[in-house]
C-alpha positions in Angstrom: -0.4 -48.2 -8.7 -3.9 -46.9 -9.1 -3.0 -43.2 -8.8 -0.4 -40.7 -7.8 -0.9 -37.5 -5.6 1.4 -34.5 -6.1 1.4 -32.1 -3.2 3.0 -28.9 -2.2 3.2 -28.2 1.5 4.6 -25.1 3.2 4.1 -26.3 6.9 3.4 -30.1 6.5 -0.3 -30.0 6.8 -0.9 -30.6 3.1 1.6 -33.4 3.2 -0.3 -35.0 6.1 -3.6 -34.7 4.2 -2.1 -36.2 1.0 -0.8 -39.2 3.0 -4.2 -39.5 4.8 -6.0 -39.6 1.5 -3.6 -42.3 0.0 -4.1 -44.4 3.2 -7.9 -44.0 3.1 -7.9 -45.0 -0.6 -5.8 -48.1 0.2 -7.7 -49.2 3.3 -11.2 -48.6 2.1 -11.0 -49.4 -1.6 -7.8 -51.4 -2.0 -6.3 -48.7 -4.3 -2.6 -47.8 -4.1 -1.7 -44.1 -4.5 1.9 -42.9 -4.5 2.4 -39.5 -2.9 5.2 -37.1 -4.0 6.2 -33.6 -3.3 6.4 -31.5 -6.3 9.7 -30.3 -4.9 11.3 -33.7 -5.3 13.7 -34.7 -8.0 11.9 -37.4 -9.7 10.5 -38.3 -13.1 7.1 -36.8 -12.8 6.3 -37.6 -16.5 6.8 -41.2 -16.0 4.7 -41.2 -12.9 1.8 -39.5 -14.8 2.0 -41.9 -17.7 1.6 -45.1 -15.8 -1.5 -44.0 -13.8 -5.1 -43.0 -14.7 -5.8 -40.8 -11.6 -3.7 -37.9 -10.8 -4.2 -35.9 -7.6 -3.1 -32.4 -6.8 -3.0 -31.4 -3.1 -2.1 -27.8 -2.1 -2.8 -25.1 0.4 -4.9 -22.1 -0.7 -2.7 -18.9 -0.8 -4.7 -15.6 -1.0 -7.7 -17.4 -2.4 -5.7 -18.9 -5.1 -3.5 -21.8 -6.1 0.2 -21.3 -5.0 2.3 -20.2 -7.9 4.7 -23.2 -7.5 1.8 -25.5 -7.9 0.4 -23.6 -10.8 3.8 -23.8 -12.6 4.0 -27.5 -11.9 0.6 -28.1 -13.6 1.4 -25.9 -16.6 4.9 -27.7 -17.0 3.2 -31.2 -17.2 0.0 -30.1 -18.7 0.5 -32.3 -21.9 0.6 -35.5 -19.4 -2.8 -34.7 -18.1 -4.9 -35.4 -21.2 -7.3 -38.2 -20.7 -6.5 -38.5 -16.8 -8.9 -38.4 -14.0 -8.0 -35.5 -11.7 -8.5 -35.2 -8.0 -8.0 -31.9 -6.3 -7.5 -31.6 -2.5 -7.2 -27.8 -1.4 -6.4 -26.9 2.1 -7.3 -23.7 3.9 
């Protein structure tokens, strides 16, 4: 796995974009990206530890990051040191 993308999607549009980004990275560059909802029950720390690139994909709420995504990033902030971030913001 070359990277992981964590997304929050209220309507499904952001999930679609996260999947599309992962498919593009695979098809054009041969890089594998796992895609996970931040609402899943999974070991996010483990996923972050085994990859160098970590993506965050979310919709803009009132010109800002949704609170649920902000809380997710703060909860796992210690896992982000030295990682390469990718941000995909939907509007």
